[in-house]
C-alpha positions in Angstrom: -3.6 -0.8 -17.3 -2.0 1.8 -14.3 -5.4 2.6 -13.4 -6.8 -0.9 -12.9 -3.7 -2.1 -11.3 -4.0 0.8 -9.0 -7.6 0.1 -8.4 -7.3 -3.6 -7.8 -4.3 -3.4 -5.5 -5.9 -0.4 -3.6 -9.4 -2.4 -2.8 -7.2 -5.6 -1.9 -5.2 -3.6 0.4 -8.1 -1.8 1.9 -10.2 -5.0 2.1 -7.3 -6.2 4.2 -7.5 -3.4 6.4 -11.4 -3.6 7.1 -10.8 -7.4 7.7 -7.8 -6.6 10.3 -10.0 -3.7 11.9 -13.1 -5.5 12.2 -11.8 -9.4 12.7 -8.6 -9.5 13.8 -8.5 -13.1 15.2 -9.9 -14.4 12.1 -7.7 -12.3 10.2 -4.9 -13.7 12.4 -6.2 -17.2 11.9 -6.8 -17.6 8.0 -3.7 -15.5 6.9 -0.9 -18.0 5.9 2.3 -17.9 8.1 0.9 -15.1 10.7 0.1 -17.6 13.6 3.7 -19.0 13.3 4.8 -15.4 13.8 3.7 -15.0 17.5 0.8 -15.0 19.9 -2.7 -13.0 18.5 -2.5 -9.4 19.3 -5.7 -7.6 18.1 -4.5 -4.1 18.9 -1.5 -4.5 17.0 -3.4 -6.3 14.1 -5.8 -3.5 14.2 -2.9 -1.1 14.2 -1.4 -2.4 10.6 -5.1 -2.9 9.4 -5.3 1.3 9.9 -2.3 1.5 7.6 -3.7 -0.9 5.2 -6.9 0.7 4.9 -5.1 4.0 4.3 -2.9 2.8 2.0 -5.4 1.0 0.0 -7.6 4.3 -0.3 -4.7 6.4 -1.4 -4.1 4.0 -4.4 -7.8 4.1 -5.1 -7.8 7.7 -5.1 -4.7 8.0 -7.3 -6.9 5.6 -9.7 -9.3 8.6 -9.9 -6.8 11.6 -9.5 -3.3 11.8 -10.9 -2.9 14.9 -8.5 -3.0 12.3 -5.6 0.4 10.8 -6.9 1.9 11.9 -3.1 -0.6 9.7 -1.4 0.3 7.1 -3.7 3.8 7.6 -3.3 3.2 7.1 0.9 1.2 3.9 -0.2 4.6 2.7 -1.8 6.6 3.6 0.9 4.6 1.6 3.2 4.6 -1.4 1.1 8.1 -1.1 0.2 9.4 -1.2 3.9 6.8 -3.6 5.0 8.6 -6.3 2.6 11.7 -4.9 3.6 11.0 -6.0 7.0 10.1 -9.4 5.6 13.1 -9.9 3.7 15.3 -8.7 6.8 13.4 -11.1 8.7 14.1 -14.1 6.1 17.7 -13.1 5.7 18.6 -13.0 9.6 16.6 -16.5 10.0 13.6 -15.4 11.6 11.3 -16.1 8.8 12.0 -19.5 7.0 12.5 -19.1 3.1 9.3 -21.0 2.6 7.6 -18.0 4.4 9.4 -15.7 2.2 8.0 -17.6 -0.8 4.6 -17.8 0.5 4.7 -14.1 1.0 5.9 -13.3 -2.7 2.8 -12.9 -4.2 1.3 -10.5 -1.7 3.7 -8.8 0.2 6.8 -8.5 -2.3 5.0 -8.0 -5.7 2.6 -5.7 -3.8 5.3 -3.4 -2.9 6.8 -3.7 -6.4 3.3 -3.1 -8.2 2.9 0.1 -5.9 6.1 1.1 -6.9 5.6 0.8 -10.7 2.2 2.7 -10.1 3.4 5.6 -8.1 6.3 6.6 -9.7 6.2 8.7 -12.6 7.1 6.5 -15.9 8.3 9.6 -17.5 9.8 13.2 -16.6 7.0 14.3 -19.3 4.5 12.6 -16.8 6.1 13.7 -13.5 5.8 17.3 -15.2 2.3 17.1 -16.2 1.4 16.0 -12.7 3.2 19.2 -11.3 1.5 21.3 -13.9 -1.8 19.9 -12.7 -1.0 20.7 -8.9 -0.2 24.7 -9.8 -3.5 24.5 -12.1 -5.5 23.6 -9.1 -4.0 25.5 -6.5 -4.0 28.5 -9.2 -7.9 27.9 -9.3 -8.1 28.0 -5.4 -6.3 31.1 -5.4 -8.5 32.7 -7.9 -11.7 31.6 -5.9 -10.8 33.0 -2.9 -10.4 29.6 -1.2 
């Protein structure tokens, strides 16, 4: 189930990033609440699009290879910090409660899901990941790479 969620969340994040990079004005116009946040800044939207594309790719990589947990953790960190920015704006009165509710399924749920996907579910899983990294490093050393 985690693999499916990681793949789906990764695809959605990457697709969002591609749209932000390829058509920032269209992304700005169709994303709920974004036009209320200030004037269109295509460079800024593309910067954030690059982060979403990398974050989505990292989740899809992790869905295929458990050794990519550090990449998934970096994605979860980005999503969580992004959600905290939205939350702090709401708490400071810069964003409305209505906008926070609109952000619930995308911004906040995305961060929670990314954390659930990226964090080891048990000490055993954490140890297994560490062992896979050691085994892969040993193979590379034996091959002389």
